[in-house]
N, C-alpha and C positions, 0 to 999 in steps of 0.2 A: 777848209770847210767853210762855206758861206754861213752868214747870219741866219736867212731862212732854213738851212739845212740843221744850224745848231737848235733852232728852235724846235725843229720838227722831232727831234730825236727824242727830248723829254716828253713829249705828247705820246709817242709810241710806247715808250716803257710805261707812262700813265697807263695806258690802253690796254696792255699785256697784263699789267698788274690787277686791272679791273676785271678783266677776263679770268685770269687764273684765281682769283679770290675765292675762299672755299664757302662759296653761298650756300650751298646744301649743309654745311655744318651750321652756319648762321641760321636756317630754315630750322634745324632737328632742335638746336639750343634754345630756340624761342618757343618751339613746340614744347618743350621739358619745362622750361621757365613756365609757361602759362597752366600746364597741368598742375607743376608745385604752387602756383599762387592758388589753383583753385582747391588743392588740398589745404592750404592754410586758412582761407577765407570761407570755403564751403563747407559746413557741416557735415552733409551727406558723403561728399567726395572724402572728407577727413576720415569720416566712420569706415568708409570703403578700404581705404590706405590702410588705416590701421588693424583692419580684420585681414587683409591678404599680405601685408609686409612681412609677419613672421615665416611664410612659406619660403623666403628667400632663402633662409638659412638652408633647408630640404633641397632646394633647387642648385646650390651651390656644390652642396654635399654629394648630390648623385652626378652633378656634372664632374666633378674633381675625382672622384672615386672610381666612376665609370670611364672616364676619359684615361688615368692612370692604366687602367685595365687592358683598354684598348690600344694603348701605345705596345704592351707587351705582345696582344695577340696580332697585332699588325708588324711589329718586329719578326715575330716569328714566322708569320703568314708570309712576309715579304720575302725575308731568306728561303722561305719553302718555294717559292715564286722562281727563284734564279738557282734553284738546286739542280744539280747533276744527277741525283737520283730521281727517276722517273715517277717512283711512287710518290715519295713525299712532294713532287712538284705539280703532280695531278691531283692530291688532296688539297693543296693550296689554292690551286687554280679554282677546284669545285668549291671551296667555301666562300674565295671572292665571289665567284659569276653566280653561286645561288643567292647571296645575299643581296647583290646587286640587282638580282631580277625580281625582287620581291619587294612591296613597297614597305616601308619602315612602318608605318602603322600596325600592318598584317603581321608583320615579323614580332613586332612589340608583344601582341595577343600569343601569337604561337608559341613564342618561347617562353613566355610567362605561365602559359596557362596549360601547354602541351610539353613541350621539352622539358624543362626544369620539374614539373610533377615525376615526369616519365625516369628522369636522372635519379632524383631522389628517391624513387622507390625501388630503382635498382641497387643503390647503395645501402639501403636500409633508413631512410631519415623520414621522419613524418613531414610529409608535404607540408603541414600548417606550421611547421618548424621554421620554414623560409619565409621571412617578411616581405610585404609586398613592395618594402622599398629596395630590398635586396634584387628582387626578380627584375625591378626596373633597371637597375644599375647593370646586372648582367646583361639584360638584353641591349641595352644601349652599348655596352661594352663590345658584344658580339658584332653587332650591327657596324660601328666604327671600326673594328678591327678589320672588317674586309676593306673599307676606305682607305684607311691609313696603309695595309698593306701594298696598295699600288703607290702610295705616294713616297714609303720606305723603299720599293723595288726601283721606282724610277730616281731616288736619289742615289742610291747604290749604284745603277748603271751609269749615273751622270759622271763617275768618277772615272778617270782614263784608266785603261786595264793594264799599263804600263807599270801604275803604282802596286797594283797587287803583284805582279811578276817580279818587281823589284824587292817587294817585301820576302817574297818565296825565295828570292836569290840571296838575301841574307840571311836565310836558314830559319824564318819564322814559319810556323804551320799556317794551314789555312784559316782556323779560327783566330790564330795572335793575329795575322794580318788584318781579316775583317774587323777584330775589337781594337786594335791600336791604330791602324791606318786608314780601311776604308769608311766604318761607321762614324768616326768623329767628323769628318769632312761631308758625309753625307748627310749626317744629322744638321750641320750647320747650313747646308744647301736647302733642306726642305724645312727648316724652322718657321717660315713663313708659313707654308702651307698647313703644317702642325697648328699653327695659331689660328688659322681660319678654321679649320677643322671643331677647335674648341671651342669657336664660337657659334659654328655650327651644332656643335652638342649641347650647348648651354641652350639655345633656342629649342632645339629637340627633346629636351628634358621635360618640355611642356607636355608631349606624349605621354609622359607617364601618369597624366591626369586619366586617362583612360582605364588605368588600374587603381583608381580611386588614391593615389597617391597625394597626400595633401603639400603639394609643391605650390608655387604662385598662382599656376593655371586651375588647378582643382580649388583653391581657396577663393579665387575670383568667381568659378562656377557657384561654389556653396553660396556666396554672398549676394550673387545677381539672383539665384533660385530662391531665396528665403526671402530677399526684400524686393525683388523685381525693378532693381535700379540696375539697369543692365548698363546704361552709358556711363555711370560713375565707376562700375566694377572693373568693366574692360577699357577705360581709359586709364584707369588706375593699372592695370596688368599691363598695358602697351607702355606707361611711362617706366615701369619697373623695368622691363625686358629691354626698352631702347636705352636706358641709363646705362644697363649693365654692358649691353654690346657696343656701345659709343665709347665707353671709357675702354674696353678692351681693344676695339677698333683702333683708337688712338694710339694706344702702347705700341700695338703691332706695327703700324706706320712707323712709328718712330724707331723701333728695332730695325725694320727693314731698311730704313734710310742709313741707320749707324752701322748694320754688317755691308750695306752697299758701299760706304764709304771705306771701309777697313779694307775692300778689295783692291 
């Protein structure tokens, strides 16, 4: 290798490093730092922050509980989508296609103020005993259960059919083969997609504000409406959501690289 070629190689590596550097992350962190400095030094922004931030607990609670329920619904619907029973399969497809065909906000309002009161009336529960927070959790769980159903279905179908046949030939029942052989592999394959949907639910939990649930978004709306400080209120709200989603996204990227290296 000649001298000029040796010199060109470090330059090319430096150029590639420059292009691949995560400038998007630097920009987001700079924005978050800027808002953080405003929170520290600007009394009006700090006042907005102190009013809004208690809503983070309810936001995380709605997201965690709602996603846990959505996982159960999604798994059941996903198994129903690949069921050999025509009735179960069509019920699962109806659920998935119905939910995917209606806007999320419309579904939240319909589930919270139409379906849940109707069901509570059927089983003899006073509609007022169902808190608005529980309605928001159930609505998000039902909505995201339909999207997770397709993820579970795709994950199960990604496993080679020979593995199910081998498990059955060893004397396992269909349920045992699905539980011990197919699902563990499928869940590993779809875990990044599940993580993305968790982040999406965290953001969509802001729609619970239309039910007057006092999570982050509703508290920001209340502060803006009472003080007329809209920039401070909504910049703080953006700061809160962006911080949470950035942290979760970085954790998810790390996990994807880890499981990618294990394969």
